[in-house]
N, C-alpha and C positions, 0 to 999 in steps of 0.2 A: 712518369710511365712513358715507354717508347711509343712512337707513332708509326703508322703504316704510310709510307711515302712512295708515290710514283714519281720518278725523276725523268723528265724528257730532255735528253742531251741535245744541245745545238751542234751545228756542223763544226764549229771551232773546237769542240771537245774531242774531235776525232781527226780532223784534217786542218793543218795550218799551211805553212809554206811548202812543206815537203810531202808530195803525194805518194811517195814510195811506201811499200809495206813497212819498212823500218821507221819511216817518218810518222806514219799513222799509229804504229804501236807505241812510239815515244810519246805522242800526244795523249794516247789513252792511259799510259802509265801515270802521267801527270793528273789526268782526270780521275783515275781510280784512287789516287792518294787523297784527293779532295773528298770523294764519296765515302771513303772509309771513315772519315771523321764523324759522319752521321751514324755509322754502325757502332763506333766507339761510344756514342752518346746513347746507344740502346735502341735505335730506330730500325724498323724493317724497311729494306729497300727493294723496289721493283723498278728496274732500269729500262727505259726505252731510248731510242736514238734515231737520228736522221740517217739518210744514205744518199742524199742528192748528188754530191760530187762522185761518189763511188759508182752509183748506178749509171750516171752519165758517162763515166770512163769505160764502164763495161759495155754499154751500148755502142760506144765508138769502136771498141775492139771487135764487137760482134759484126758491125757493119763493114769494117775493113777486111775481116776474114770470111765474109759471106761468099758462098759458092754453092753449086748444086749438091756437092758431096758434103759440104759443111754449112748447112743453112743456119742463119742467125736465130738465136733463141728468142722467144717472145718476152714481152716486158714483165709479166708476172713471174716468169722463171728468173729473170735478171734480178728482180727484187728479192726473190728467195735466195739467190746466190750471194748477194751483198748482205742480206740478213745473216747468213751463215758465216761469212768471212769476218764481218765486224763483230758478231757475237762471239766467235772463236777468239779474236784478239782481246776483246773486252773481258771475256770469261777468264782468260789467263792473266791479264794485268790486274783484275780485281782480286784473283786468288793470291797473286804475289803481294799486293798491298795488304790484304787481310792477314797473311802470314807474317809480314814485316811488323804489323801492329800487334802481333801476339794473340790474334783472334782465331777462331776455329770454324767460322761460317763457311759453308760450301756455296758454290756458284753454279747455276744452271742456265744455259741459253736455250730458248724454245723457238723453233721455227713457227711463226705465227701467221695464221690466215685471218683476214678481216673481211666480214661479209658486207657487201654493198647492195643497194637496191638497183636492179638493172633498169628501173624506170626513173632513177634519179635524173633531175633536169640537167645535171652536169654532163651526161652522155650526149646531149644535143648541143652542148657548148663547151668543147674542149678548150682549156685555158692553161694547162700546166706544161711549160716547156721542158723537154727532156732531150738528152742525147747531143750529138755533134751539131755544129753550125754548118750551113750550106749557103752557097750563093743563091740569088733569086732564081736563076735558071735551073740550078740543080734541084731546088725545092719544088719548082713547078713540074719538073720532069718526074720527081719522086711522087708527088701528089697525083699526077695523071696516071701513074702506073699502079698506085695502091689505094687511092681514094682517101688517103690520110690528109690531115690538115697541117699546114706549115705557116708560121707567122714570123714577121720581123721581130727580133729580140734585142732591144737596147742598143741598136745601131751596130751590132756585131755580126749580123747575118740572120739567116732564117733557120728556125728550129721547128721540129715536129712538136705539136701540142697534143696532149691526151686529156681525157676527163679526169676530174678530181672530185669524185663523189664522197659524200659524208659516210663515215663508218656506222653500221647498224648494230653489229655485235662482233665478238671475237670468238672464233671457234674454240680455241684452246684455253679460254679463261678459267674453266674449272680445274684444269691441270696446273695452271699458273697459281691459282689460289691455294691449291693443295700443297704445292711446293713452298709457298710463302708461310703457310701455317705449320709446315715442318721445319722451318728455320732457314730455308734456302734464300740467298740473294738471287733474284731472277732477272734475266735479260730477255725482253720480248717486245713484240710490235715494232721491230726495227723497220725504219723507213716508212712508217705508217702501216706496216703489215702487208702481206701479200693479198691484193684485192681479189676476192672470189665472189661468185654468186651461187645461189642454191641450185643444185642439179637434182635429177631424179633420186639418186642414191648417195648424194654427198655434195661436193662443191667442185666448181671448175673456175679456172682463172679468167680474169677479164683484163683488157688493155686499159689500164688506168693507174693513177698514182694517188694514194690517200695521204692527206696532210698528216704528218707525224704528231703534231700537237693535238689535233682532233682525235686521232687514234689513241693517244696517251690519255686524253680526257675520258674517252670511252672505257679504256682499260682501268683507270682509277675508279670509275663508277662501279664497274663489274667486280673488282676485287675489294670493294668497300674501303678505299683508302681514306685516311684522315687528311692527307695533303696531296696536292698535285704541284710539283715544282717544274716550271717551264723555264729552262735555262737559256740565256741569251748573252749578248756581248756587253750589256750594261747592268748596273745594280737595280735600276728602277725603270718603270715606264714614265714617260713625260707627256704633258700636253703643251701645245705651242712649242714643240721641239725645235731647238736651234734658233729660237727667236728671243728678243729681249725679255719677254714676259714668260719665258719657259718655266714650267712648274713641275716639280718632282712629285709623283704620286706614291703615297705610302699606304695608308689604310683606305680602301675604296670599296664601294658597293657595286653590285651588278647594275643597279639603276643609273648610277653615275657613269659607269663605263658605257652603257648603252646610249646615254645622252652625248658623250664625247664621240662615240662612233658616228652618230648622226651629224656631228660637226666635221667629220673626216679628219679627226685628230691622229689617227694611227695609220701608218703606211701599209697598203695592201702588199702581200708577199713578204712583209717584214714583221712589224709588231702586231698588225691587225689579227692574223691567225692566232697568235698567242693570247691576245685579249679575248677573242671569241671562244677559244678553247677553254680558257679560265672560266668564262661565264657559263659555258655548257656544263662544266663539271660542278660548279657551285650550285647551279640550278637543279642538277640531278641529285646532289647531296648537300642540302642547305646547312647541315651541321658541320661540314668540312670546309676547307679553305684552299685556295689556289695562290701560289707564290710565283711571281715573275722576278727573276734576279739573275746574277752572273754565277758561273761555276765557282769563282774564287770566293764568293760571299756565302756559300751555302752552309759552311760549318758554323757560322755565327748567327744563323737565322733565329735560333731559339734563345740567343743571349744578346739580343738588341742590334743585330746586323741590319744593314739597309736592304730593303726589298719593297716591292709592291705587293700588298696582301689583298686579295680579292675575297669579299665576304658577301653573304646573302643579305645581311642586315647591317645594323650599326652598333655592334657590341663595343664596350669600352676598351677591352683588351683584344688585340687582333691575333697575335700568335700565341 
Protein backbone atom coordinates (compact mmCIF):
# COMPACT_ATOMS: atom_id res chain seq x y z
CA UNK A 1 0.00 0.00 0.00
CA UNK A 2 1.28 3.46 -0.88
CA UNK A 3 2.66 5.74 1.83
CA UNK A 4 2.14 9.44 2.45
CA UNK A 5 5.60 11.03 2.24
CA UNK A 6 6.78 14.57 2.91
CA UNK A 7 10.03 15.16 1.01
CA UNK A 8 12.25 18.08 2.04
CA UNK A 9 14.53 18.92 -0.88
CA UNK A 10 18.03 20.17 -0.13
CA UNK A 11 19.64 23.08 -1.91
CA UNK A 12 21.54 20.88 -4.39
CA UNK A 13 18.19 19.65 -5.72
CA UNK A 14 17.50 23.18 -7.02
CA UNK A 15 20.78 25.01 -7.49
CA UNK A 16 24.18 23.58 -8.39
CA UNK A 17 26.85 25.40 -10.41
CA UNK A 18 24.52 27.48 -12.58
CA UNK A 19 22.45 30.09 -10.66
CA UNK A 20 20.53 31.22 -13.75
CA UNK A 21 16.84 30.48 -14.19
CA UNK A 22 17.71 27.96 -16.90
CA UNK A 23 20.28 26.27 -14.64
CA UNK A 24 17.87 25.92 -11.75
CA UNK A 25 15.10 24.56 -13.97
CA UNK A 26 17.57 22.00 -15.36
CA UNK A 27 18.45 20.89 -11.82
CA UNK A 28 14.75 20.63 -10.94
CA UNK A 29 14.07 18.50 -14.03
CA UNK A 30 16.62 16.00 -12.74
CA UNK A 31 15.09 16.19 -9.25
CA UNK A 32 11.57 15.69 -10.57
CA UNK A 33 12.53 12.54 -12.46
CA UNK A 34 13.85 11.08 -9.21
CA UNK A 35 10.69 12.03 -7.30
CA UNK A 36 8.36 10.56 -9.92
CA UNK A 37 9.84 7.13 -9.22
CA UNK A 38 8.08 7.25 -5.85
CA UNK A 39 4.78 8.21 -7.48
CA UNK A 40 5.17 5.23 -9.84
CA UNK A 41 5.48 3.04 -6.73
CA UNK A 42 2.07 4.31 -5.58
CA UNK A 43 3.12 6.80 -2.89
CA UNK A 44 1.59 10.23 -2.16
CA UNK A 45 4.13 13.07 -2.30
CA UNK A 46 4.13 16.35 -0.39
CA UNK A 47 7.21 18.32 -1.49
CA UNK A 48 8.94 21.08 0.45
CA UNK A 49 12.18 22.82 -0.47
CA UNK A 50 14.88 25.22 0.64
CA UNK A 51 15.46 28.71 -0.75
CA UNK A 52 18.69 29.88 0.88
CA UNK A 53 20.68 30.84 -2.24
CA UNK A 54 17.62 32.22 -4.00
CA UNK A 55 16.46 34.47 -1.17
CA UNK A 56 20.05 35.61 -0.64
CA UNK A 57 20.33 36.62 -4.30
CA UNK A 58 16.97 38.39 -4.14
CA UNK A 59 17.98 40.34 -1.03
CA UNK A 60 21.16 41.41 -2.83
CA UNK A 61 19.11 42.62 -5.81
CA UNK A 62 16.81 44.48 -3.42
CA UNK A 63 19.70 46.22 -1.67
CA UNK A 64 21.35 47.25 -4.95
CA UNK A 65 18.10 48.74 -6.29
CA UNK A 66 17.08 50.43 -3.03
CA UNK A 67 15.91 54.05 -3.34
CA UNK A 68 13.20 56.34 -1.98
CA UNK A 69 11.04 55.59 -5.02
CA UNK A 70 11.89 51.89 -5.04
CA UNK A 71 12.28 50.75 -1.40
CA UNK A 72 13.63 47.29 -0.71
CA UNK A 73 11.02 44.67 0.14
CA UNK A 74 11.02 43.07 3.61
CA UNK A 75 12.36 39.60 4.27
CA UNK A 76 8.98 37.87 4.65
CA UNK A 77 7.97 39.17 1.22
CA UNK A 78 11.25 37.96 -0.29
CA UNK A 79 10.59 34.50 1.16
CA UNK A 80 7.13 34.59 -0.44
CA UNK A 81 8.61 35.63 -3.80
CA UNK A 82 11.14 32.78 -3.81
CA UNK A 83 8.44 30.34 -2.69
CA UNK A 84 6.47 31.41 -5.73
CA UNK A 85 9.33 31.22 -8.24
CA UNK A 86 10.71 27.87 -7.07
CA UNK A 87 7.18 26.46 -6.72
CA UNK A 88 6.42 27.59 -10.28
CA UNK A 89 9.54 25.91 -11.67
CA UNK A 90 9.04 22.73 -9.66
CA UNK A 91 5.35 22.48 -10.47
CA UNK A 92 6.18 22.57 -14.17
CA UNK A 93 9.10 20.13 -14.01
CA UNK A 94 7.08 17.69 -11.89
CA UNK A 95 4.18 17.90 -14.35
CA UNK A 96 6.59 17.17 -17.21
CA UNK A 97 8.10 14.16 -15.42
CA UNK A 98 4.66 12.82 -14.49
CA UNK A 99 3.47 13.08 -18.10
CA UNK A 100 6.66 11.43 -19.40
CA UNK A 101 6.03 8.54 -16.99
CA UNK A 102 2.52 8.08 -18.39
CA UNK A 103 0.85 9.17 -15.14
CA UNK A 104 -2.02 11.61 -14.66
CA UNK A 105 -1.33 13.16 -11.24
CA UNK A 106 -1.79 16.91 -11.00
CA UNK A 107 0.59 19.23 -9.15
CA UNK A 108 -0.29 22.26 -7.03
CA UNK A 109 2.06 24.78 -5.43
CA UNK A 110 0.76 26.55 -2.30
CA UNK A 111 2.12 29.83 -0.93
CA UNK A 112 2.56 28.79 2.69
CA UNK A 113 2.61 30.84 5.90
CA UNK A 114 4.21 29.33 8.99
CA UNK A 115 3.25 30.71 12.39
CA UNK A 116 6.02 31.45 14.90
CA UNK A 117 5.85 32.54 18.52
CA UNK A 118 6.87 36.19 18.81
CA UNK A 119 8.22 35.32 22.29
CA UNK A 120 10.52 32.63 20.89
CA UNK A 121 14.00 33.03 22.42
CA UNK A 122 15.43 33.13 18.87
CA UNK A 123 14.20 36.71 18.48
CA UNK A 124 16.60 37.82 21.22
CA UNK A 125 19.48 35.93 19.61
CA UNK A 126 19.51 36.25 15.80
CA UNK A 127 21.82 33.63 14.30
CA UNK A 128 20.76 32.98 10.69
CA UNK A 129 22.99 34.78 8.14
CA UNK A 130 21.15 36.13 5.09
CA UNK A 131 21.81 38.38 2.15
CA UNK A 132 25.04 39.91 0.80
CA UNK A 133 28.47 40.21 2.42
CA UNK A 134 29.77 43.56 3.69
CA UNK A 135 33.06 44.91 4.94
CA UNK A 136 33.33 45.55 8.68
CA UNK A 137 32.91 49.28 8.12
CA UNK A 138 29.84 48.83 5.91
CA UNK A 139 28.29 46.46 8.44
CA UNK A 140 28.89 48.88 11.31
CA UNK A 141 27.35 51.71 9.33
CA UNK A 142 24.30 49.63 8.40
CA UNK A 143 23.85 48.43 11.98
CA UNK A 144 24.06 51.98 13.32
CA UNK A 145 21.38 53.14 10.91
CA UNK A 146 18.93 50.27 11.37
CA UNK A 147 19.68 48.56 14.66
CA UNK A 148 20.14 45.28 12.82
CA UNK A 149 22.78 42.71 13.79
CA UNK A 150 25.75 41.86 11.57
CA UNK A 151 28.33 39.13 12.22
CA UNK A 152 31.49 37.90 10.55
CA UNK A 153 30.69 34.82 8.45
CA UNK A 154 33.33 32.19 7.65
CA UNK A 155 36.06 34.72 6.89
CA UNK A 156 34.17 36.06 3.86
CA UNK A 157 32.91 39.30 5.37
CA UNK A 158 30.01 40.46 7.51
CA UNK A 159 26.39 39.48 6.98
CA UNK A 160 23.10 40.44 8.52
CA UNK A 161 21.72 37.80 10.88
CA UNK A 162 18.03 37.31 11.62
CA UNK A 163 16.13 35.13 14.11
CA UNK A 164 15.35 31.51 13.24
CA UNK A 165 12.33 30.64 15.42
CA UNK A 166 10.74 27.20 15.58
CA UNK A 167 7.52 26.68 13.57
CA UNK A 168 4.34 26.44 15.66
CA UNK A 169 1.80 25.57 12.96
CA UNK A 170 1.15 26.02 9.24
CA UNK A 171 -1.75 28.27 8.24
CA UNK A 172 -2.59 26.47 5.00
CA UNK A 173 -2.17 22.86 6.19
CA UNK A 174 -5.93 22.04 5.91
CA UNK A 175 -5.83 23.10 2.25
CA UNK A 176 -2.67 21.09 1.66
CA UNK A 177 -4.21 18.02 3.31
CA UNK A 178 -7.40 18.35 1.23
CA UNK A 179 -5.35 18.49 -1.98
CA UNK A 180 -3.33 15.44 -0.95
CA UNK A 181 -6.49 13.49 -0.24
CA UNK A 182 -7.80 14.54 -3.67
CA UNK A 183 -4.76 12.98 -5.35
CA UNK A 184 -2.64 16.10 -5.94
CA UNK A 185 1.13 16.26 -5.60
CA UNK A 186 1.65 19.36 -3.47
CA UNK A 187 4.55 21.79 -3.14
CA UNK A 188 4.45 23.80 0.09
CA UNK A 189 6.43 25.26 3.03
CA UNK A 190 9.13 26.43 0.62
CA UNK A 191 12.14 27.99 2.32
CA UNK A 192 10.70 27.04 5.70
CA UNK A 193 7.53 28.96 4.96
CA UNK A 194 6.76 32.66 5.21
CA UNK A 195 7.26 33.50 8.90
CA UNK A 196 4.17 35.13 10.37
CA UNK A 197 2.73 35.93 13.79
CA UNK A 198 -0.89 36.11 14.80
CA UNK A 199 -2.53 39.52 14.43
CA UNK A 200 -5.97 40.76 15.46
CA UNK A 201 -7.75 39.54 12.34
CA UNK A 202 -5.20 37.23 10.76
CA UNK A 203 -1.43 37.16 10.40
CA UNK A 204 1.43 39.55 9.71
CA UNK A 205 4.96 38.85 8.53
CA UNK A 206 8.01 38.93 10.77
CA UNK A 207 11.71 39.45 10.02
CA UNK A 208 12.93 35.88 10.42
CA UNK A 209 13.89 32.72 8.55
CA UNK A 210 12.48 29.33 9.54
CA UNK A 211 14.64 26.25 9.07
CA UNK A 212 13.06 24.29 6.21
CA UNK A 213 13.73 20.91 7.80
CA UNK A 214 11.87 21.90 10.99
CA UNK A 215 9.03 23.35 8.88
CA UNK A 216 8.91 20.11 6.88
CA UNK A 217 8.72 18.08 10.10
CA UNK A 218 5.81 20.24 11.29
CA UNK A 219 4.10 19.84 7.91
CA UNK A 220 4.58 16.06 8.00
CA UNK A 221 2.98 15.92 11.43
CA UNK A 222 0.01 18.10 10.43
CA UNK A 223 -0.80 16.13 7.25
CA UNK A 224 -0.36 12.81 9.09
CA UNK A 225 2.50 11.56 6.91
CA UNK A 226 3.87 8.05 7.19
CA UNK A 227 7.38 9.20 6.30
CA UNK A 228 9.47 12.36 6.35
CA UNK A 229 12.35 12.27 3.84
CA UNK A 230 15.09 14.80 4.60
CA UNK A 231 17.34 14.90 1.55
CA UNK A 232 20.99 15.84 1.70
CA UNK A 233 24.23 15.24 -0.23
CA UNK A 234 25.00 11.82 1.30
CA UNK A 235 23.11 8.51 1.55
CA UNK A 236 23.52 8.21 5.33
CA UNK A 237 24.26 10.10 8.52
CA UNK A 238 27.61 9.26 10.15
CA UNK A 239 29.15 9.48 13.59
CA UNK A 240 32.87 10.22 13.89
CA UNK A 241 32.52 11.65 10.39
CA UNK A 242 35.76 11.75 8.33
CA UNK A 243 37.67 9.97 11.12
CA UNK A 244 39.26 6.49 11.05
CA UNK A 245 36.41 5.08 13.16
CA UNK A 246 33.66 6.67 11.05
CA UNK A 247 30.38 4.76 11.41
CA UNK A 248 27.44 4.79 9.00
CA UNK A 249 24.05 5.02 10.70
CA UNK A 250 21.25 2.88 9.30
CA UNK A 251 18.40 2.04 11.72
CA UNK A 252 18.63 4.38 14.70
CA UNK A 253 16.35 5.45 17.53
CA UNK A 254 15.53 8.88 18.86
CA UNK A 255 17.38 8.09 22.10
CA UNK A 256 20.53 7.10 20.22
CA UNK A 257 20.47 10.30 18.18
CA UNK A 258 19.98 12.43 21.30
CA UNK A 259 23.00 10.75 22.86
CA UNK A 260 25.14 11.52 19.79
CA UNK A 261 23.89 15.11 19.75
CA UNK A 262 25.18 15.38 23.31
CA UNK A 263 28.58 14.28 21.98
CA UNK A 264 28.48 17.03 19.28
CA UNK A 265 28.58 14.39 16.54
CA UNK A 266 26.53 16.41 14.03
CA UNK A 267 27.64 19.72 12.54
CA UNK A 268 25.45 22.77 13.34
CA UNK A 269 24.02 24.33 10.19
CA UNK A 270 24.60 21.08 8.29
CA UNK A 271 23.50 17.66 9.56
CA UNK A 272 22.35 18.72 13.04
CA UNK A 273 19.11 20.48 11.90
CA UNK A 274 18.14 17.41 9.84
CA UNK A 275 18.73 15.08 12.78
CA UNK A 276 16.78 17.37 15.13
CA UNK A 277 13.93 17.69 12.61
CA UNK A 278 13.81 13.90 12.22
CA UNK A 279 13.59 13.54 16.00
CA UNK A 280 10.84 16.17 16.17
CA UNK A 281 8.71 14.35 13.61
CA UNK A 282 9.14 10.86 15.03
CA UNK A 283 8.37 12.09 18.55
CA UNK A 284 5.17 13.72 17.25
CA UNK A 285 4.16 10.58 15.31
CA UNK A 286 5.83 7.52 16.89
CA UNK A 287 4.18 5.20 14.37
CA UNK A 288 5.91 7.03 11.50
CA UNK A 289 9.55 7.16 10.37
CA UNK A 290 12.04 9.78 9.22
CA UNK A 291 14.58 9.06 6.49
CA UNK A 292 17.80 10.99 5.90
CA UNK A 293 19.41 10.17 2.56
CA UNK A 294 20.35 11.56 -0.86
CA UNK A 295 18.08 12.47 -3.76
CA UNK A 296 19.65 9.78 -5.95
CA UNK A 297 18.83 7.09 -3.40
CA UNK A 298 15.13 7.76 -2.72
CA UNK A 299 13.69 5.48 -5.42
CA UNK A 300 15.28 2.44 -3.73
CA UNK A 301 14.34 3.29 -0.14
CA UNK A 302 11.61 0.63 -0.01
CA UNK A 303 13.68 -2.01 -1.83
CA UNK A 304 16.80 -2.08 0.34
CA UNK A 305 18.50 1.19 -0.58
CA UNK A 306 20.93 2.82 1.81
CA UNK A 307 19.57 5.44 4.21
CA UNK A 308 19.47 6.49 7.85
CA UNK A 309 16.06 5.51 9.23
CA UNK A 310 14.98 7.24 12.43
CA UNK A 311 12.52 5.32 14.61
CA UNK A 312 10.78 5.93 17.91
CA UNK A 313 11.75 2.46 19.21
CA UNK A 314 13.56 -0.67 18.11
CA UNK A 315 11.43 -2.67 15.65
CA UNK A 316 13.08 -5.50 13.72
CA UNK A 317 12.14 -4.07 10.33
CA UNK A 318 12.85 -0.37 9.78
CA UNK A 319 11.32 0.53 6.41
